[in-house]
ZASE-179305 format. One record per residue: residue in one letter; y, x, z negated of N, C-alpha, C, O in turn. Coordinates in steps of 0.02 Angstrom, whole numbers, plus 50000, padded with zeros to 5 digits. Layout:
<rs>
aYXZYXZYXZYXZ...
</rs>
This chain:
<rs>
m552204873347309551814869647258551104872247254550624868447246r551024878847259550364881847255550154883347184549574884647170n550634883147138550474884847069550724879447021551154880546979i550434873347029550634867746987550314868546918549724869846911n550734867746867550484867946798550834862546758551274859046784k550644861746695550914856146656551664856846642551984851946624d551924862746651552634863746638553074862246698553654860346690n552794862946760553214861946819553024855846860553354854246910i552494852246840552254846746882552764841046886552844838146940t553104839446832553574833846835554154835346882554334831146923a554424841246878554964843246923554724843546995555094841847042s554104845747005553834846247073553744839347104553914838347163v553494834547065553404827747090554084824647105554184821547157t554554825347058555224822547067555544825147131555884821347167q555454831447145555764834547204555524831247268555894831047318t554904828747269554634825847331554974819247349554894816747404f555354816447302555704810047316556444811147330556814806247335e556664817247336557374818647344557654816147411558264815347417k557234815047461557464813047527557504805447536557654803147591i557384801647483557474794347488558204792947502558644795247464d558344789247555559044788147576559434783947525560014785447511d559124778747499559474774347452559534777747384559034779247351a560154779147364560274783047304559994779547241559714782747197r560074772947238559834769247180559074769347176558794770447122l558744768247233558014768547234557764775447216557284776247179r558104780547242557914787447226557964788747151557514791747121y558504786347121558604787247049558064783547010557774786346963l557914777347028557404773446993556724776846994556384777246943i556524779347053555864782547058555854789047020555354790646987e556384792947025556404799346989556354798246914556004801946879r556714793146888556684791846817556004788946797555764790246742l555694785146841555024782546827554534788346819554134788446772v554554793046866554114798846862554224802546796553754804446762s554864803546779555014807246718554744803746656554454807046612h554834797146652554624793546592553854792746589553564793146535v553534791646646552804791046646552484797746627552014797946587h552744803046655552484809646636552624811046562552204813846526g553214809046539553384810046469552924806246422552744808646369y552734800146443552274796046404551594799646398551294799946345a551354802146455550704805646455550724811746409550244813046372r551274815446411551334821346368551374819346295551024822146253e551794814446280551904812446210551264809846178551134811246120t550874806146216550264803046188549644807446196549124805946167g549694812746235549094816746250548584812646287547994812746270l548804808946337548384804146372547734807246398547754812346433s547174804246381546524806846402546304803846468546584798846491h545804806846499545544804046562545284796946552545404792546593a544924795846497544644789146485545194783946476545144778346501e545724785846441546284781146430546654779746495546854774146508w546744784946534547084784146599546674779546645546954775246678q546014780646646545584776446688545574769246663545544764546703a545594768246597545614761446569546264757946589546264751946604a546814761646590547454758746610547434756746684547684751446702l547154760946726547094759346797546644753246807546794749046850a546114752746769545664746946774546024740546752545934735246782f546444741146701546844735446678547304733046734547344727046747l547634737646768548084735746822547694732946881547924728246914l547114735646895546694733046949546494725846935546534721646979r546284724446874546084717646856546694712946858546614707046875s547274715446842547884711346846548014709246918548214703546931g547904713846965547984712147035547454707247059547604702747098e546844708247036546294703947059546374696747037546164692147073i546654695546978546714688746953547364685346977547444679346969s547814689247005548444686447030548324682747095547844684047131s548784678147110548754674047171549464672147190549934673847153p549564668747246550244666647263550564662147211551174661647208s550164658847169550444654347118550354657047047550534653547000r550094663147039550024666046973550114673546977549754676847015s550574676246939550694683546938550524686346870550894685346822e549954689746865549764692846802550244698546784550334700046725f550534701646835551004707146821551644704346790551944707546746t551864698446812552434695246780552284693546708552694694546664l551684690946696551474689346628551454695646585551654695546527l551214701146613551194707446577551904709646558552024711646501s552354709246606553054710946592553334706446537553724708746495d553134700146538553384695346488553154697246418553564697646372v552504698446409552244699546341552444706446315552424707646254l552634711046360552884717546338553634717246322553924722246299g553944711446333554654710846320555104713746373555714713546367l554804716446427555214719546480555614714346518556194715546534s555304708646532555664703346568556294701246530556824700546559s556214700246465556784698146425557304703746420557904702246419l557094709946416557574715346412557984715746476558594716746473v557664714946534558034714946597558534709146599559094709946622d558314703246574558774697546570559374699146527559944697646545l559254702246469559794703746423560274709046451560874708646441l559994713846486560404719046518560854716146573561394718646586a560604710746605560974707746660561484702646638561864700046679s561514701046573561974695846549562694698046559562854703946556r563134693046570563844694346579564244690046530564064684346517p564784692746503565184688946454565424682346483565664682046540g565344677046444565574670546465565084666546507565194660546517a564564669746531564064666246573563484663846531563354666446477t563144658746555562544656146521562014661646518561914665346566e561684662246461561194667546452560564666246494560374660446504g560264671546517559644671046554559034671446509559084673446451s558464669346537557834670046503557284670946555557434670846615v556664671746534556134674146578555964669246634555984663146624l555804671946691555594667946749554914664846737554794659046756g554464668546706553784666146695553344667046756553604668246811p552694666446748552224667846803552084661946849551694662646896f552384656146836552194650146874552764647146915552754641246933h553264651246931553774648846977553554650047049553294655347066t553644645047091553514645747163554124643147201554374637747185r554334646847250554884644647292554654638947337554064638347354g555134634647355554974629347402554824622647370554504618447401s555054621547308554974614947278555354609747318555844611447352p555154603447316555474598247356556224597447339556424597747281w556624596547391557334595147381557414587747364557134583447398m557814586347313557944579447292558694578747277559044583747267e558924572547276559614571247259559704571547183559234570447145s560314572947161560474572547090560304565447067560474560547101g559984564947010559734558446986559004557547002558734551946997a558664562947022557954562647040557534560546980557684562246923n557014556646994556534554446943555874558046954555514556547002l555724562746910555104566746916554534563846876553974566446879v554654558646837554144556246791553534553746828552974555946815k553624549046874553074546346914552504544246869552604540046824d551904546846880551324544846839551204549346779550694548746746n551674553746764551584558446709551674554946641552184551746630p551184555646596551284553346528551784557846493551894563546513g552094555246440552574559246402553224555546392553384550846429r553604557646343554234554246327554764556246378554864562146390p555114551346409555614552946459556194556946430556414555746374v556444561646470557014565746451557504565846510557304567446567l558124564346497558644564746548559004571446539559354572446490l558914575846588559254582346587559874581746631559824580146690r560444583146601561064582646640561504588746624561494591446569g561884590746674562304596546664562844597046716562914592746760r563234602246712563784603546758563844611046767563844614746718v563884613346829563924620446844564654622346856564984619446899t564904627146818565594629546825565604637146825565114640446809d566194639846844566284647046839566544648646769566624644246728t566684655046757566904657046690567604654646673567824655246616q567954651846723568614648946710568574641346701569084637946692g567964638646703567864631546694567934627346756567934621246753q567984630646815568054626946877567364625146905566914629346904p567274619046931566614617046957566414621147018566844623147057i565774622347024565494626047082565094621047122564504619747109a565414618147173565104612747212564544615147256564144611147281s564504621747268563984624547312563354626347275562884629047305a563324625047210562754627147170562124622947183562164617047201t561554626147175560914622647178560524624047114560594629247082v560104619247095559704619647034558964619147053558754614247084d558584624147034557854624247044557544623146975557634627146929f557164617646968556904615446903556154615146904555864612846953w555824617346850555104616246843554904616446770555254619246728q554324613446754554074613146686553334611646686553034610646739n553034611646626552334609846620552254602346608552734598846591a551644599946616551494592846604551354591646530551364596246489d551224585346513551124583446443550514586846413550464587546352n550034589046455549444592646429549574600046421549114603746403g550184602246433550374609246423550264613646484550414619546482l549994610746539549814614746597550294613846655550584608446664y550384619146694550744618646757550264616646812549654617546806w550544614046866550114611446919549674616846950549134615446976q549904623246948549504628446979548834629646945548364632146977i548774627846882548144629046846547814622546824547324622746787d548084616946846547794610446829547674606646894548134603946924t547044606446915546884603446980546974595846981546964592847035t547074592746923547184585446922547904583646938548054577846952q548344588446937549054587146952549184588147026548884592547057p549634584147056549824585347125550244591647131550574593747083q550234594647189550644600647201551374598947189551614593547207d551734603547158552444602947143552584597447092553134594647092n552104595847050552214590946998552754593446949552734599246928l553214589046932553744590446883554174596446903554344600646861r554344596746967554804601946990555184599447050554944595247088c555784602247059556204600247116556774605147123556894609447081q557124604447179557754607947190558294602647202558174597647236i558884603847175559434598947179560074602547199560224607947173k560454599547245561134601847259561604597947214561584591747212v562034601547178562474598147131562984593947169563094594947229l563294589347133563814585147162564474589047168564514594747145a564984586047198565614589447210565934592047146566284597147148d565824588547090566114590847027565654595646989565784597246931g565124597947024564664602746993564134599646950563724603146921s564124593046944563654589746899562984588446932562914588246993f562484587546890561814585846913561444582446856561624583246797e560924578646873560484575946822559804574346853559744573346913l559314574246811558634572246832558264569546772558404571346715l557794565046786557374562246734556694565546737556374565946790t556464568046680555814571246677555484569246612555654564046583i555004573046588554674571646524554794577346475554974582846495q554684575946413554754581146362554224586446372553624584846376p554424592746378553924598046386553534599046322553754596846268t552974602446327552554603646268552424611146260552424614846309p552314613346198552124620346187551454621846222551054617446233y551364628046240550734629946272550594637346261551044641146243k549974639246271549794646246267549864649446336549674646346386v550124655546339550114659146403549394660346422548954660546378p549244661046487548544662046507548234668046473548514673546473t547654667046445547304672446410546634674046441546224677646411d546504671546502545864672746535545864679046576545364680546609g546404682846575546454688946613546574694946568546514694446507p546744700646598546844706746558547414706246508547394709346455v547944702346524548474701446475548224697846413548434699346357g547764693146421547454689946364547064694846322547074694446260d546724699546354546374704746317546864708946275546714710646218l547444710446304547954714246268548204710446207548284713446154l548324703946215548554699946158548024699646103548194699946044r547394699046123546864698546072546784705046034546684705045973v546814710646069546724717046034547304718345987547234722045938a547884715446002548464716145959548514710745906548964710745865h548034706045907548044700345860548704696545865548994694545815r548934695745927549574692345939549474685045958548974683245989d549954680945939549954673845956550134673046030550584676546054a549794668646065549924667546136550374661446149550484659646207w550624658246097550994651946105551704653146130552034657946111r551924648546173552624648046194552904641446171552544636346173p553534641246148553834634746131553944630646194553994633346248a553994624146186554124619646242554784621446275555264623146240h554814621146341555424623146375555454620246446554934618646475f556054619746471556184618646542556364625346574556674629546542h556154626346637556374632146676556914629946725556864624546755v557424634046733557964632546780558204638846813558294644046781i558304638446880558664643646916559274640346948559214635246982v559864643146935560474640546964560784645947008560884651546987e560914644047071561184648847120561794646047155561854639947162a562234650447176562814648447217563084654647251563094660047221p563294654147314563574659947349564164662847311564614659247289g564164669447304564714672847269564624673347194565064675847159y564054670847168563944670847096563264673947080562804673647120r563214676747021562584679646998562084674046985562234669146951t561474674847011560954669847001560754669546927560654674746895l560694663546902560484662446833559754660146832559584655046862v559334663946798558644661946785558594661046710558684665746672t558434654946688558444653746617557954648346596557614645346638e557934646946531557494641846502557894637946450558374640446421l557684631746438557984627546387557444625646337556894623546356f557594626446273557104625346221557294619546176557884618046166n556794616246148556894610646102556934613446031556464616646007q557504612145998557594614945930557074612345881556964615545829a556754606745896556254603945850555554606845862555084605045827d555494611245911554834613845927554574618645873554964622745848p553944618145854553684622345800553614629645818553564633845774y553624631345883553534638345903554184641645927554164647145955v554754638445915555374641045942555564647745910555974651445937s555274649345853555424655745819554884661045829554914666345798q554394659645872553854664545882553604664545954553004664045967d554064665046001553894664946072553504671146092553714676746078a552934670246124552504675846144552834680446195552624686146203v553344677946230553654682146282554394683546267554754685946310f554614682246205555274684246182555844681146222556364684346232g555754674946245556244671846289556774667646255557254665646288v556704666246191557164661646158557834665146143557854670646117r558384661746161559054663746143559374657846105559264652146124e559744659246054560024653846013560434649046056560434642946043s560794651646106561204647346148560804642846193561074638046221l560154644246200559724640246244559294635346205558874631846235v559374635046140559014630246099559424623846095559984623746069m559154618446122559534612346134559314606546089558744606346065d559774601946078559614595546046559314590846099559604590046152f558744587946084558454582546124558644576046089558304573846043k559194572946112559504567346076559224560746101559234559446162p558994556446056558744549746077559334545346099559844545146065e559244541846154559744537146178559394531146210558804531346225s559784525846220559504519846253560054516146290560134510046283d560444519746330560984516846370560684511946420560254513946460p560894505646419560614500646466560684502646539560234501146579a561234505946557561334508046627560804513246647560544512946702v560664517846602560154522946617559464519746619559064521346663l559324515246573558674511846573558564508146638558014508146666a559094504946663559034501246726558974505846785558574504646830k559364511246785559364515846842558674518946852558444519546909y558354520946797557714524346802557124519746787556554522046782q557254513346779556734508346767556324510146705555704510146707l556674511746651556344513546588556304507346544556754503146543s555764506846507555664500946465555854502146392555874497446353g555984508446373556154509946304556664515446301557004516946350s556714518646243557194524046234556974530346271556404530846293y557424534846276557304541346309557704546546270558074544846224q557624552846288558004558246258558474561146310558354560846370v559024564046286559514567146330559604574446310559664576046250v559624578846360559794585846350560394587446393560364586846454d560944589446361561544591346398561554598946407561514602746358f561614601146470561554608246485562134610546529562074610446590p562694612446499563234615346538563054622346561562834626446522v563154623746626562964630146655563604633846677564024631046711t563654640046656564214644346677563944650346715563534654146689l564174651146777563964656846818564514662046822565104660446826a564304668246820564774673846828564804675846902564304675646937a565394677646925565474679846994565114686547006565034690446959t564904687747066564554693947082565024699847081564804705447065a565654698947097566134704447099566384706147029566794710647021
</rs>
């Protein structure tokens, strides 16, 4: 490598990764080098532009924290998160959608029938569902990780007035695969724009709004993990999601109900809404 030039540099760099033992990792890195170098060639990338890109990434790291990932947000607004979700989809399984930058592992474990409303303002919503395989058989070993924003549009990580883990929980489904929880109607919100991703949206004159949604992760041994979102069909932003996460199959009816048994169970004084969410997981094999 004593005579590196613009014609042989990509091959020379790629060659240095040939000894990676994991074949898939080796392939991913080699293709990354090829595409990044190809981007620089195609665009005629200048020193100033390259330095600006590095500064952007540096600022993304500086504003990130254990409860906020600016890199995840960047992936979201570039549509990469959604593309990976779409590539991972399997026939017959529930469609995936973006994880988002505000998921944290370790939410409190609760029984099916959990009441997350507590002191939160907002219209009550009963989310209920059943986890099955692609043959319609219940998956009794499944778990549901749920989170959402509060009525003011904010998640607890960026709203110091909310208690930690507000409006989130993990649930083990019942023997028939069913689960339910009481929460509040989510609200539309803007993705964080106080960091470098916000600068990118502004320079592109792009809308930062996301439609109201619930986040859900469903897992079970032997099955592909589902990371997805549920959207309210009545939401004004459901057709212009800033992170490209809406799928038609994930747009739900929020149906008003007033079942006396439900009102008594959750100590509700008026009507509530119901969202029915059947979940189908694909096997890993």
